[in-house]
C-alpha positions in Angstrom: -10.6 2.6 12.0 -10.0 4.3 8.6 -6.6 5.4 7.3 -4.6 3.2 9.6 -1.3 1.8 8.2 1.3 -0.5 9.8 5.0 -0.7 9.2 7.9 -2.8 10.6 10.8 -0.5 11.2 14.0 -0.8 9.2 15.8 -2.6 12.0 12.8 -4.7 12.9 12.7 -3.1 16.4 9.2 -1.6 16.1 5.9 -2.4 14.8 4.6 1.1 14.0 1.1 2.4 13.4 0.1 5.5 11.5 -3.2 7.2 11.1 -3.5 9.8 8.4 0.3 9.9 8.2 0.8 10.5 11.9 2.6 7.9 14.0 0.1 7.1 16.7 1.8 4.2 18.5 4.2 1.3 18.3 5.2 -1.9 19.8 8.8 -2.4 20.8 9.9 -5.7 19.4 12.9 -7.8 18.5 12.8 -10.5 15.9 15.1 -13.4 16.7 14.9 -16.3 14.2 11.2 -17.3 14.4 10.6 -15.6 17.7 9.1 -12.1 18.2 9.9 -10.6 21.6 7.4 -7.9 22.5 8.8 -5.6 25.1 6.1 -2.9 25.4 3.2 -1.1 23.7 3.2 2.7 23.4 0.2 4.7 22.2 0.2 8.5 22.0 -1.6 9.9 25.1 -4.3 11.6 23.1 -5.1 8.3 21.4 -5.2 6.1 24.5 -8.5 4.2 25.2 -9.6 4.2 21.5 -8.6 0.7 20.6 -5.2 1.4 19.0 -3.3 -1.0 21.2 -5.7 -3.8 20.1 -5.1 -2.8 16.5 -1.4 -3.1 16.9 -1.8 -6.5 18.6 -4.0 -7.7 15.7 -1.4 -6.6 13.2 1.4 -8.3 15.2 -0.6 -11.6 15.2 -1.3 -11.3 11.5 2.4 -10.7 10.8 3.4 -13.6 13.1 0.9 -16.0 11.5 2.0 -15.0 8.0 5.7 -15.6 8.8 5.0 -18.7 11.0 6.6 -16.8 14.0 6.0 -17.2 17.7 5.3 -14.3 20.0 7.1 -14.0 23.4 5.1 -11.4 25.3 7.1 -9.5 27.8 4.7 -6.6 27.4 1.9 -6.7 30.0 -0.8 -5.7 27.6 0.1 -8.4 25.1 0.6 -11.1 27.7 -2.8 -10.2 29.2 -4.5 -10.5 25.8 -2.9 -13.8 25.0 -3.8 -15.2 28.5 -7.4 -14.0 28.2 -8.0 -15.4 24.7 -6.0 -18.6 24.6 -8.0 -20.2 21.7 -7.5 -17.2 19.4 -3.7 -17.1 20.0 -3.0 -20.8 20.2 0.0 -21.8 18.2 1.7 -18.4 18.2 2.3 -17.9 21.9 5.7 -18.8 23.1 5.5 -18.9 26.9 
């Protein structure tokens, strides 16, 4: 998707996603040492079903791999993706 940008909020409590300057979704997170707790994923209702949650997950994984962090998925969506694709997420999933 074009014109999609990501940002970690100032307090590191959200991974935010913007499209054309509009905040279209976010993941509620907490960074604790080398662990990223993911509490839930929220996408604007008019953007649901268009792949934005997966884009957020891809960015979260990129960020975790870049920083050598582990992901603790309390969010059902994130947990399901990690369980369904264990080879892809091996080494970053803290279960």
